[in-house]
C-alpha positions in Angstrom: -1.0 0.7 -10.2 1.0 -2.1 -12.4 0.5 -0.7 -15.3 2.0 2.5 -13.7 5.4 0.4 -13.0 6.6 0.5 -16.5 9.8 -0.5 -14.9 9.3 -3.3 -13.6 9.9 -1.3 -9.8 7.7 -3.3 -7.2 6.7 -7.1 -7.0 3.1 -7.4 -6.3 1.8 -10.3 -4.0 -1.7 -11.7 -3.7 -2.3 -12.3 -0.4 -5.7 -13.5 -0.7 -4.4 -17.1 -2.2 -1.9 -17.4 0.2 1.0 -16.1 1.5 4.7 -16.7 2.4 5.9 -18.5 5.2 8.5 -16.2 5.5 6.7 -13.2 5.7 7.0 -12.1 8.9 3.5 -10.0 9.2 0.7 -12.3 9.9 -1.7 -12.9 7.2 -4.7 -11.4 8.6 -2.8 -8.2 9.3 -1.8 -8.1 5.1 -5.8 -8.6 4.2 -7.0 -5.5 6.8 -4.4 -3.3 5.1 -2.4 -2.5 2.8 1.4 -3.0 2.8 5.1 -2.6 1.4 8.5 -3.5 1.8 10.9 -0.2 0.6 14.9 -0.8 1.2 13.8 -3.9 4.1 11.7 -1.9 6.0 7.7 -3.4 6.2 5.2 -0.6 5.4 1.4 0.1 6.0 -1.6 1.9 5.4 -0.6 5.8 4.1 2.5 5.1 4.7 3.6 1.7 2.0 1.3 3.8 -0.4 3.8 6.4 -0.4 6.7 3.4 -1.0 4.5 3.0 -3.3 4.5 5.9 -5.2 8.0 6.5 -4.5 8.9 3.7 -6.7 6.7 5.3 -9.8 8.1 8.0 -11.3 4.3 9.4 -12.4 3.8 9.6 -8.9 7.3 9.7 -7.4 6.3 13.2 -5.8 3.4 12.0 -4.1 5.4 9.8 -2.4 8.2 12.0 -1.5 5.6 14.7 0.0 4.1 11.8 2.5 7.8 11.7 3.9 6.1 15.1 5.9 4.7 13.9 8.6 1.7 16.0 8.7 0.9 14.8 4.7 1.4 11.4 5.8 -1.4 11.8 8.8 -3.4 12.9 6.4 -3.2 10.6 4.2 -3.1 8.2 6.9 -6.8 9.7 8.3 -8.0 9.6 4.5 -6.9 5.3 3.8 -8.8 4.6 7.6 -12.2 6.1 6.6 -11.2 4.9 3.1 -10.9 1.0 4.8 -14.7 2.2 6.2 -15.6 1.9 3.1 -13.7 -0.8 1.1 -16.5 -3.8 1.7 -18.5 -2.2 0.1 -17.0 -1.2 -2.8 -16.0 -4.9 -2.9 -19.1 -6.2 -3.2 -20.2 -3.3 -6.1 -16.9 -4.7 -7.7 -17.8 -7.9 -7.9 
């Protein structure tokens, strides 16, 4: 995602190495699911990915499509299924 953010619109923060004490979200929650802030609103899960996509011109159409409740629910279902396999994938790539 960082490579796609050619305009530098996104600030990426690695919460695995520590977190900002002013952050309103618990560190355990941050590590469990993807989070993003857009216009002062903190999103998590598929909604956070959609917010990220809206900031990247190439992916913006996907982010805009996710504003539709049905599309967002489908993406969230896929994200929840992915979370079950994430630990195994992390072990494979570390």
